[in-house]
SEZA-614456 format. One record per residue (C-alpha): x, y, z; residue in three letters; residue number from 1. Coordinates in nm, 3 decimals. Each point is the difference from the previous one (the first is absolute). Layout:
% residues N
+---------+---------+---------+------+------+
:      c1 :      c2 :      c3 : resn : resi :
+---------+---------+---------+------+------+
:       X :       Y :       Z :  ALA :  NUM :
...
+---------+---------+---------+------+------+
//
This chain:
% residues 156
+---------+---------+---------+------+------+
:      c1 :      c2 :      c3 : resn : resi :
+---------+---------+---------+------+------+
:   2.841 :   3.197 :   0.448 :  MET :    1 :
:  -0.375 :   0.030 :   0.039 :  SER :    2 :
:  -0.196 :  -0.131 :   0.297 :  ASP :    3 :
:  -0.168 :  -0.260 :  -0.222 :  LEU :    4 :
:   0.329 :  -0.180 :  -0.061 :  ALA :    5 :
:   0.078 :  -0.022 :   0.372 :  GLN :    6 :
:  -0.288 :  -0.172 :   0.182 :  PRO :    7 :
:  -0.039 :   0.084 :   0.365 :  ASN :    8 :
:   0.051 :  -0.292 :   0.239 :  GLU :    9 :
:  -0.333 :   0.078 :   0.169 :  THR :   10 :
:  -0.198 :  -0.027 :  -0.326 :  ASP :   11 :
:  -0.191 :  -0.326 :  -0.032 :  PRO :   12 :
:   0.127 :  -0.239 :  -0.263 :  ARG :   13 :
:  -0.247 :  -0.027 :  -0.288 :  PRO :   14 :
:  -0.162 :  -0.331 :  -0.083 :  MET :   15 :
:   0.185 :  -0.164 :  -0.292 :  PRO :   16 :
:  -0.152 :   0.090 :  -0.334 :  SER :   17 :
:  -0.038 :  -0.371 :  -0.076 :  SER :   18 :
:  -0.256 :  -0.047 :   0.281 :  GLN :   19 :
:  -0.310 :   0.071 :  -0.218 :  PRO :   20 :
:   0.133 :  -0.247 :  -0.258 :  VAL :   21 :
:   0.043 :  -0.268 :   0.266 :  LEU :   22 :
:  -0.350 :   0.058 :   0.134 :  LEU :   23 :
:  -0.146 :  -0.011 :  -0.353 :  ARG :   24 :
:   0.183 :  -0.328 :  -0.067 :  ALA :   25 :
:  -0.133 :  -0.138 :   0.329 :  LEU :   26 :
:  -0.361 :   0.096 :  -0.081 :  ARG :   27 :
:   0.018 :  -0.145 :  -0.350 :  TRP :   28 :
:   0.173 :  -0.309 :   0.138 :  GLY :   29 :
:  -0.298 :  -0.063 :   0.225 :  LEU :   30 :
:  -0.240 :   0.038 :  -0.294 :  VAL :   31 :
:   0.202 :  -0.229 :  -0.228 :  VAL :   32 :
:   0.045 :  -0.261 :   0.274 :  THR :   33 :
:  -0.374 :  -0.003 :   0.074 :  ALA :   34 :
:  -0.076 :  -0.043 :  -0.371 :  ALA :   35 :
:   0.256 :  -0.281 :  -0.032 :  LEU :   36 :
:  -0.145 :  -0.178 :   0.302 :  ILE :   37 :
:  -0.342 :  -0.008 :  -0.166 :  VAL :   38 :
:   0.140 :  -0.099 :  -0.341 :  ILE :   39 :
:   0.219 :  -0.279 :   0.136 :  PHE :   40 :
:  -0.275 :  -0.125 :   0.230 :  ALA :   41 :
:  -0.220 :  -0.050 :  -0.307 :  VAL :   42 :
:   0.283 :  -0.147 :  -0.210 :  ILE :   43 :
:   0.102 :  -0.230 :   0.284 :  GLY :   44 :
:  -0.356 :  -0.114 :   0.060 :  TYR :   45 :
:  -0.048 :  -0.075 :  -0.370 :  LEU :   46 :
:   0.335 :  -0.182 :  -0.017 :  ALA :   47 :
:  -0.027 :  -0.222 :   0.308 :  SER :   48 :
:  -0.304 :   0.085 :   0.208 :  GLY :   49 :
:   0.021 :   0.107 :   0.363 :  GLN :   50 :
:   0.376 :  -0.069 :   0.039 :  PRO :   51 :
:   0.068 :   0.218 :  -0.305 :  GLY :   52 :
:  -0.215 :   0.279 :   0.139 :  LEU :   53 :
:   0.202 :   0.003 :   0.322 :  TRP :   54 :
:   0.325 :  -0.025 :  -0.192 :  GLY :   55 :
:  -0.092 :   0.302 :  -0.210 :  GLY :   56 :
:  -0.110 :   0.207 :   0.298 :  VAL :   57 :
:   0.297 :  -0.085 :   0.220 :  ILE :   58 :
:   0.260 :   0.030 :  -0.278 :  GLY :   59 :
:  -0.111 :   0.339 :  -0.126 :  THR :   60 :
:  -0.061 :   0.134 :   0.350 :  ALA :   61 :
:   0.346 :  -0.106 :   0.119 :  LEU :   62 :
:   0.169 :   0.134 :  -0.312 :  GLY :   63 :
:  -0.181 :   0.332 :   0.022 :  GLY :   64 :
:   0.057 :   0.033 :   0.374 :  LEU :   65 :
:   0.372 :  -0.067 :  -0.026 :  PHE :   66 :
:   0.051 :   0.247 :  -0.281 :  LEU :   67 :
:  -0.208 :   0.273 :   0.160 :  MET :   68 :
:   0.186 :  -0.042 :   0.328 :  MET :   69 :
:   0.317 :   0.133 :  -0.161 :  THR :   70 :
:  -0.167 :   0.314 :  -0.134 :  VAL :   71 :
:  -0.198 :   0.038 :   0.321 :  GLY :   72 :
:   0.307 :  -0.034 :   0.219 :  SER :   73 :
:   0.182 :   0.271 :  -0.197 :  ILE :   74 :
:  -0.301 :   0.233 :   0.021 :  ALA :   75 :
:  -0.034 :  -0.071 :   0.372 :  PHE :   76 :
:   0.370 :   0.052 :   0.067 :  ALA :   77 :
:  -0.016 :   0.341 :  -0.168 :  ASN :   78 :
:  -0.223 :   0.117 :   0.285 :  ARG :   79 :
:   0.312 :   0.015 :   0.219 :  PHE :   80 :
:   0.182 :   0.247 :  -0.225 :  ILE :   81 :
:  -0.002 :   0.275 :   0.264 :  GLU :   82 :
:   0.172 :  -0.222 :   0.256 :  ARG :   83 :
:   0.373 :  -0.018 :   0.050 :  ASP :   84 :
:  -0.012 :  -0.377 :  -0.034 :  PHE :   85 :
:  -0.177 :   0.012 :  -0.341 :  TYR :   86 :
:   0.262 :  -0.195 :  -0.197 :  ILE :   87 :
:   0.023 :  -0.268 :   0.267 :  THR :   88 :
:  -0.378 :  -0.026 :   0.028 :  ALA :   89 :
:  -0.042 :  -0.003 :  -0.378 :  PHE :   90 :
:   0.237 :  -0.289 :  -0.059 :  PHE :   91 :
:  -0.116 :  -0.182 :   0.312 :  GLY :   92 :
:  -0.362 :   0.015 :  -0.110 :  ILE :   93 :
:   0.064 :  -0.094 :  -0.363 :  VAL :   94 :
:   0.245 :  -0.281 :   0.078 :  LEU :   95 :
:  -0.223 :  -0.117 :   0.285 :  GLY :   96 :
:  -0.291 :  -0.032 :  -0.241 :  SER :   97 :
:   0.217 :  -0.204 :  -0.237 :  TRP :   98 :
:   0.104 :  -0.236 :   0.280 :  VAL :   99 :
:  -0.364 :  -0.027 :   0.112 :  PHE :  100 :
:  -0.109 :  -0.085 :  -0.357 :  LYS :  101 :
:   0.272 :  -0.262 :  -0.027 :  PHE :  102 :
:  -0.108 :  -0.166 :   0.326 :  ILE :  103 :
:  -0.369 :   0.009 :  -0.095 :  VAL :  104 :
:   0.081 :  -0.147 :  -0.342 :  PHE :  105 :
:   0.199 :  -0.289 :   0.151 :  ILE :  106 :
:  -0.273 :  -0.069 :   0.257 :  VAL :  107 :
:  -0.270 :   0.012 :  -0.270 :  ALA :  108 :
:   0.193 :  -0.240 :  -0.224 :  VAL :  109 :
:   0.057 :  -0.246 :   0.284 :  VAL :  110 :
:  -0.360 :   0.014 :   0.122 :  LEU :  111 :
:  -0.169 :  -0.008 :  -0.340 :  LEU :  112 :
:   0.220 :  -0.237 :  -0.200 :  ARG :  113 :
:  -0.199 :  -0.315 :   0.085 :  ASP :  114 :
:  -0.343 :   0.157 :   0.047 :  ALA :  115 :
:  -0.258 :  -0.216 :  -0.178 :  GLU :  116 :
:  -0.256 :   0.281 :   0.001 :  TRP :  117 :
:   0.231 :   0.218 :  -0.210 :  LEU :  118 :
:   0.113 :  -0.018 :  -0.362 :  ASP :  119 :
:   0.361 :   0.113 :   0.029 :  THR :  120 :
:   0.038 :   0.036 :  -0.378 :  ARG :  121 :
:  -0.274 :   0.261 :  -0.014 :  VAL :  122 :
:   0.153 :   0.165 :   0.306 :  MET :  123 :
:   0.339 :   0.013 :  -0.175 :  PHE :  124 :
:  -0.148 :   0.163 :  -0.311 :  PHE :  125 :
:  -0.191 :   0.244 :   0.222 :  GLY :  126 :
:   0.325 :   0.109 :   0.166 :  VAL :  127 :
:   0.170 :   0.036 :  -0.340 :  ILE :  128 :
:  -0.292 :   0.203 :  -0.137 :  ALA :  129 :
:   0.012 :   0.228 :   0.306 :  SER :  130 :
:   0.371 :   0.059 :  -0.045 :  VAL :  131 :
:  -0.035 :   0.081 :  -0.370 :  ILE :  132 :
:  -0.302 :   0.224 :   0.059 :  ALA :  133 :
:   0.181 :   0.183 :   0.278 :  SER :  134 :
:   0.308 :   0.059 :  -0.214 :  LEU :  135 :
:  -0.212 :   0.132 :  -0.287 :  VAL :  136 :
:  -0.198 :   0.219 :   0.240 :  LEU :  137 :
:   0.317 :   0.145 :   0.153 :  ASP :  138 :
:   0.140 :   0.081 :  -0.344 :  VAL :  139 :
:  -0.326 :   0.170 :  -0.105 :  VAL :  140 :
:  -0.035 :   0.201 :   0.323 :  VAL :  141 :
:   0.362 :   0.113 :   0.000 :  ILE :  142 :
:   0.010 :   0.082 :  -0.372 :  SER :  143 :
:  -0.313 :   0.216 :   0.030 :  ARG :  144 :
:   0.117 :   0.179 :   0.313 :  SER :  145 :
:   0.153 :   0.341 :  -0.010 :  ARG :  146 :
:   0.277 :   0.016 :   0.255 :  ILE :  147 :
:   0.220 :   0.309 :  -0.021 :  PRO :  148 :
:   0.367 :  -0.069 :  -0.061 :  ILE :  149 :
:   0.099 :   0.244 :   0.274 :  ILE :  150 :
:  -0.258 :  -0.062 :   0.266 :  SER :  151 :
:   0.147 :  -0.060 :   0.343 :  ASP :  152 :
:   0.220 :   0.242 :   0.191 :  ILE :  153 :
:   0.331 :  -0.155 :   0.094 :  ARG :  154 :
:   0.149 :   0.081 :   0.335 :  ARG :  155 :
:   0.373 :   0.030 :   0.047 :  SER :  156 :
+---------+---------+---------+------+------+
//
């Protein structure tokens, strides 16, 4: 067998080939979230004044932040690929971000549910718009990405 098929244990593990895709999705997620914040701030203000403006800003910002945290946590966890504890760190970071998002969501709902300065309907639609935009963005970024089928070296 050739030396290419048998990686040396001292060779560094390559970064996963999906890393550029994750970073591209993160960058575009920031752009789309910023645009949605502006759009929903205007829509909210036109719909119900100052409370609608805050509802649009908070809803789209929370939705965008939560969705980008998943992609960001995966991209961040990939930085530990050369460590022996990579799998543990990867799942710890990704699952930790999910638990953190869940806690922040519950706290936000409890704190903001009776806020008179906030239109919760506009906030709800802002969160929904962020989720839909993020899903569409992820599909577009992934479908336009060129990831080789055989990309990462597997170690036995």
